[in-house]
N, C-alpha and C positions, 0 to 999 in steps of 0.2 A: 776923447778922453774926459773932457770936462763934463760932457753930458752923462757919461757912465758913472761918474763919482758924485754928481751933484746931489743925489738922494741921500748921501751918507754924511755924517758929521765931518767937518773939515779937520784935517790933522796934517801936520808937516810930514812930508814924504821921507821919513827917516826911521830906521828901526830903533833909534835911541829913545823913543818917547814912551818907555815902559811905565814912567810915573803916571802918564795920562791913562794908560790902559789898566793899571792896577785895579782890581775889583774891590769894592767895599762888600766884604762877605758877611752875610747874616750868620748868626751862630749855628754851626752845623752839628746838631745833636744826632745821635744814631737814629736811623729810620727803622720803623717797624711796619708790618702790613697794615696797621691802623693809622699810620701817618698820612697826611694829605698827599695825593698823587702829584700835585703840582710841585711840592718840595723836591721830590725825586727827579722830576723833569728838569728843573733848574740845576740840581746838583750834578746831573749827568752832563749838561751843557757846560757848566763851569769847569768840570774836570777836563773836558776836551779842549776848552779854551786855554786852560793852564798848560796842557800838553803842547799846544801850538806855540804858546809864548815861551815855553822852555826850549823848544827846538829853535825858535828865533834867536834867543839869547846865546845858545851854544853853537849856532851855525857858523861854519868856517866859510871863507870866501868861495870855495868850491865844495858844496855839500857832498858828503859821502853817500854811497847807495843806501846805507842804513839811515842817515839823516833824512833822505827823501822818503824812504819807507815809513819811518815813524811819523813824519809830517803828514804823509798821505793817510795813514791809519787814523790819526786824530781828526783829519778833515772828513773822512768817510763816516766815522762814528758820529761826528757832530751833524752831518747831513742826515743820517738815519734818525738821530734824536729829534731833529727839527721836523722831520716828516712824521715820525711816530707820535710825538706829543704836540703836534701843531695846534690842535683845538684848545690847548691850555695856554698858548703863547700869543703875544700880540700879532695879529694877522699880518699887518703891513710889514712890520720888521721881519717876521719869519719869511715872507715871500721874498723880500730883498736879500736877506742873508742866504737863502736857498739858492738864488740865482748867482750871487757872487761866489759862493763856495763851489758851485758847479764849474764856474770859470777857473777858479784856483785849482780844483781837482784835475781838470783837463790837462793843464800844463804839468802838474806833478805826475800824472799817469803816463804821459809821453816820455818823461825822463826815466821813470821806473821801468817801463817796457824795454827801453834801450839798455838800461843797466842790466836787466835780467838776461836779455839776449846776448849781450857782450860776454857775460859770465858763462853762458852756455857755449859760446864759441871758444872761449879760453879753455874750457874743460875738454872740448872736442879736440882742440889743437894738441893737447898733452899726449894723445894717443894716435893722432892722425898720420904722423910720419913727416919727413922732410919734404917729399914731393907734394904732398897734400897741403902742407903749411905754405909752400910757395904759391900753389894755386889759390889758396884762400887769402893771399896777401892783399889783392885788390878789394875783396869784399871787406876784409878787416879794416882797411883804410877808409872805405866809404862809411862803414859803421862808426868809426872813430870820428869822422867829420860830422855825421848826424848827431852823435852823442854830444859833441862839443857845442854844436848849434842849439841843441835842446837845453843844455846847461846854461848857455848864454841867455836864452829866453827866460829860464827860471830865475837867473840872477837879476835880469831886468824887471821881472815881476816882483821880486822881493823889494826892489828899490823904487817901485812905482807908487804914485799917490793912490791908485786904486787899491793896492794891497794894504797900505797904511789906513785908508778909509774903512776897509773891511774889518781890520782889527779893532779900530776905534768903535765901529758900529756894534761889533760883538760885545765889547766892554760895556758900551752904553746900555745895550739890551739886557745884559746879565747883572749889571751893577745893582747890588742891594736888592736883588729880586728873589722870590716873588714879592710884589707889593702887598701891603695889608689888605687892600681892596681885592686883589686877585685871590689871596688866601681865604677871604671871607666867601667869595663867589664859589670857590671850589672846595671848601672845607669838608663837604660830605662825600666827595669823590676820593676814596681812600686808595692806598697802594694795593690793598687786597682786591678791590674792584677793578683797579687799573690793570693788574696782572692778568686777570681773566679777560678783560676787554681787549688788551693789546696783544697778548701772546697767542691766544687761540687762533685768530685769523692768520697770523704769520706762520704758525706751525702747520695749519691746514694747507696753506698755499705751497709750502715746501713738500709736505708729504704727498699731496695730490699730484704735483708735477713729477717728483722723483720716482714715484711708484710706476709711472708710465714709461720711464726711460730705461734703456738697456745699453749694452756694450757697443751697439751700432747706432745709437741716437745721434742726431745732428748736432753740430757745434752750437747752433743758435739756441737749441733747447737746453743743452748743458750749461751754456752761458747764463741763461735765464735762471736756471736752478742755482748756479753759484751766487747770483745777485740776491735771490730770495733767501738762500742759506746764510749769506753774510748778514742780511737784515735780521734774521731770526737770532743768529749768534749774538749780535750786539744787543738786541732787545733782552735776551736772557741775561747777558752780562749786566745790563742796566738794573735789572730786578734782583741781581744776586746779593746786594747788600741786605735788603729786608728778607730775602729768601736764599740763604747760603746753599741750601740743598739743590738749587738750580745750577750750580757750578758744573757738575758732571755733564748735564745736557749742553751747557755752553761749550764745554771742551769737545763734545762729540760734534757739535755744529762747526766748531773751528777745524776739526780734523777733516770733515767733509769739504769745507770751504777750501782748505789747503790742497786737497786732491784735485778739486775742480779748478783751482787757481793755477796749478801746474799745467793742466790741460789748456787753459786759456793762454798761458805763457807760450806754449808750443804753437798754438794757432797764430799768435801774434808774430812769432819768429818766422814761421813758414810764409806768412803774408809778406813779411819784409823780404824774404828770398824771392818771392814772386815779383815784387816791385824792383828788386835789383836786376832780375832777368829782363824786365821791361826796359830798364835803364840801358843795359847792354845792347838791346835791340835798337834803342834810340840813338846810340853812339855808333851804329853802323854794323853791329854784329847780327847774328841770327836769333839772339836771345837765349841760346843754349848755355846752361850753366856749366862751369868746369866740373870734372868728375868729383873733385873734393867737395864742392858745394852740393852736388847731387847726393853724395854720401852723407853730408850734414843734414840735408832735408830728410833722407831716409831714417837717419838716427832719431831725429825729432819726431817723426811719425811713429817710430817704434815706441818712443816714450809715451806718445798719446795713446797707442793701443794698450800699453801696460796700465796707464792711468784709468782708462775706461773699464778694464777688468777689475782694477782695485776699487773703483767706485761701486760697481755692482756687488762686489764681495763684502764691502763694508756697509752697505745700505741697511741690512737688517739690524745691525748693532745700533746704528744711528736712530732708526725708527723706535727701537726699544728704549733708548735713552730719552728721546723726546716724549715717548708715552709715559715714562715715569715722571717727567717733569710736569706733564699735564695734570696728573693727579694732585700735585702739590698746590696748584693754584686754581683748581676747579671751583 
């Protein structure tokens, strides 16, 4: 642990050190397409840092699924901003923050997946009937234990020196930034130039991959499309302040991301059912799932089929919205 945090500024391992993390904000004037691109980059990063800090201050001893979800969103957005605007930022600090935010996001993702699957099981139980509910009891108990363990790991993460050091390093990197020297270096690189530079490759990657996929495409390809769509959506939202007309395209990207996210949730849930089947086999059984769990799996696969059809049906509208956005920043 000491090695893991030695690259970061030292900070007491307590969430109460908000005074240390408070940012000295430069005057935030409205940004236009002719403003420096570096000003927008830091504004995006500070916004996500403040979102993380807000969740930290409001966090209950046991975070709710919504708490975890909002923290995860802010973390994902910050990771995308660091990757997208990396050339404008301090290289070593960006590399360290990217690594630590990946670690943080991994734990958040594990908790979020369990929260989503638990909710899916609860919805299924409402219509499953008494016999099925009894058959599902063992799986529900196992899921509850896994979820409790994941929340305990998350609680330990928030109390760790590594997390405190991450927040301190974020504050140090963003404090009173960008510097006058950085502004001078990048003053000729405007938001107008940045929008064309950053949005075009992201849009092309999404459209190129999505145009090849159909209702029978593999889970790995659809997952890659979801990741690329997420990055495009956040990039569009980052540029929506100087380009408000990009908001419809950002909403279209969010809608596609949500559809593909539902598909990913289903795949994560069915993978958990496979692991439970392996556990039953390890405990001396033949690995055969009870009928109620087989029905749950079929229900989830049915959801996946519906989502695949929905994806294909909504794709043309998404491409049209993204095409309109392209003309705004060409």
